[in-house]
C-alpha positions in Angstrom: 85.5 110.1 87.7 87.1 107.6 90.0 87.0 109.0 93.7 85.5 112.8 92.0 81.7 113.7 93.5 80.2 115.1 90.7 78.3 118.3 90.9 76.7 118.4 87.6 73.2 116.5 86.3 72.2 113.2 88.3 70.1 110.2 86.7 68.6 107.3 88.4 69.6 103.5 87.0 68.7 100.6 87.8 71.6 97.9 88.3 71.2 93.9 88.7 74.4 92.8 90.0 74.6 89.5 91.1 71.3 89.1 91.1 70.0 91.8 92.6 68.5 94.9 91.5 70.2 98.2 92.6 68.4 101.9 92.5 71.2 104.5 92.3 71.4 107.8 91.0 74.6 109.3 89.5 76.4 111.3 87.3 75.7 110.2 83.6 79.1 109.7 83.0 80.6 107.7 85.6 81.5 104.0 84.7 80.0 100.4 85.5 83.5 100.5 87.7 83.0 103.2 89.5 79.3 102.6 90.2 80.0 99.0 91.3 83.1 100.4 93.6 81.6 103.6 94.8 77.8 103.2 94.8 77.4 99.7 95.7 80.4 99.1 97.3 81.0 96.1 95.5 85.4 96.4 96.0 86.3 93.3 94.3 86.5 95.0 91.2 89.9 96.1 90.7 90.6 99.4 89.1 93.9 98.7 87.0 95.0 101.2 84.3 91.5 102.4 83.7 92.3 102.5 80.4 91.0 99.3 79.4 94.0 97.2 78.9 95.3 95.4 82.3 91.7 93.6 82.5 91.9 94.2 86.5 88.5 95.6 85.8 86.5 92.4 83.7 83.4 92.0 85.1 80.4 89.9 82.9 77.8 91.5 81.7 75.1 89.6 80.1 77.7 86.8 80.3 80.1 88.0 78.5 83.5 89.4 79.5 83.5 93.7 80.4 86.3 96.0 81.3 84.0 97.8 84.0 86.3 100.5 83.5 85.2 101.3 79.6 81.7 100.6 80.0 79.1 103.9 81.1 77.0 102.9 83.7 74.1 103.4 82.4 74.7 101.3 79.4 74.6 98.7 82.1 71.0 99.3 82.7 68.7 96.4 82.2 71.4 93.6 81.7 73.0 91.1 84.1 75.8 92.3 85.9 78.4 89.3 87.8 81.2 90.3 89.5 83.9 88.4 91.7 81.7 88.8 94.6 78.8 87.0 92.7 80.5 83.8 91.7 80.3 81.5 95.1 77.6 79.6 95.5 75.0 79.4 97.7 76.6 77.8 100.3 79.3 80.0 100.5 81.4 77.2 98.4 84.4 79.1 96.1 83.4 78.8 91.9 85.6 76.3 90.8 87.9 78.5 89.0 88.4 80.3 92.4 89.0 77.0 93.8 91.3 76.1 90.8 93.4 79.5 91.6 94.0 78.5 94.8 95.0 75.1 94.3 97.1 75.9 91.4 98.9 78.6 93.1 97.8 81.1 90.4 98.0 84.5 92.0 101.0 86.0 94.2 99.8 89.9 95.4 96.2 88.7 94.2 95.6 92.4 92.6 94.5 91.3 89.5 92.9 87.7 90.7 89.4 88.8 90.5 89.5 90.1 86.5 91.6 86.8 85.6 89.1 84.6 87.2 86.0 86.7 85.5 88.2 86.3 82.3 89.0 82.7 82.6 85.7 81.8 83.4 85.0 83.8 80.4 87.6 81.7 78.6 86.2 78.7 78.9 82.6 79.8 78.2 83.6 81.0 75.2 84.9 77.7 73.7 88.4 79.2 73.9 90.0 76.9 76.0 91.1 74.3 73.8 95.2 74.2 74.0 97.1 76.1 76.2 98.6 78.4 73.6 94.8 79.6 72.9 93.9 80.1 76.9 97.0 82.1 76.6 96.1 84.0 73.8 92.6 84.7 74.7 93.6 85.5 78.6 96.6 88.1 76.8 94.1 91.2 77.9 94.4 90.3 81.4 97.7 91.5 82.8 99.6 89.8 85.8 102.7 91.8 87.4 103.6 88.9 89.9 104.3 87.0 86.3 101.7 83.9 87.6 101.0 83.3 84.3 102.3 79.4 83.8 100.1 79.0 87.2 96.6 80.9 85.8 97.1 79.0 82.4 97.2 75.6 84.8 94.2 76.5 86.8 92.6 77.2 83.6 93.2 74.0 82.1 92.4 71.8 85.5 88.5 73.9 85.3 88.5 73.3 81.5 89.2 69.6 81.8 86.8 69.0 84.5 84.0 71.0 82.9 84.6 68.7 79.1 84.4 65.7 81.7 81.4 66.4 83.3 79.6 67.4 79.7 80.7 63.8 78.6 
């Protein structure tokens, strides 16, 4: 559907994105990715493969990572959706994972970075950051054509270690 104007039936749904409700009218076949980008103007979430194999479109739905290109927007109604735009703090400060990606130069072209960051946060929250091997395994659904993987793992390791230190 991406980029195409739907001419068929329309439905009205409410999406809670980054803490705000958005009432939108769309084709029932619209993916969450297209709803975010085309209907709400939240272009931080990227379309990579549009087949669920690259991870560029990763968002959080009810606190769990979700490939937004594989989820219908209607299925996300009633859920809390967080995109890369929703990560910054109230004072505009970057999320610790965003800061770690910058500090570790864990991005090159930057196209995959929003999906990488969303998955990295989920990786830690899911308890899958116990070792570098575990991080690599649970981040394997997010591809980086620039091969910044060692720096991505280092960024995740730093945030995971800081999170564990705070919990202690």
